[in-house]
N, C-alpha and C positions, 0 to 999 in steps of 0.2 A: 149175313151177307158181308163179304170182305170189302175193304175200301176199293180195290180194283173192280170188283163186281158192281159197286155203286157207280163208279166212274163210267164203266162200260154201259150200264143201264141208261145213264143220262146222255151219253154220246149217241146211243142208238135212238133214244127218244128225240133228240135234236135232229137226227137224220130223217126220221119219220116226219117230224114237223116240217122240215124243209121240203120234202117230197109232197106233202099236203099243200104247202104254200104254192109250189109250182103248179099243181093240179088246179088250185083255185085261180091262179093267174091265167092259165089256159082257158078257164071257164069265164073269164072276164069279171071275176069277183075280186076286184082290186083291193077293196078295203080289208076284207078278210085275209087275202093273200099277204098283204103288208103286215097285218097284225100277227099272223102265224110265223112269218119270216122273222119278225122281231123277236118272238119268243124263242125260236130256234137259235138265233144269234146269242141270246142271253145265256142259254145253256151250253152252246157249243164253242164258247170262247176259246 
């Protein structure tokens, strides 16, 4: 896997995590929503 492929993988993963966080927020699962959003922010800087 090239460096660019690694970067794209992590960015796509962060986008997925953010979508998951939004879904959890809509389900009123606030603690998990915040946790997942935090993880996506760490990756997607």
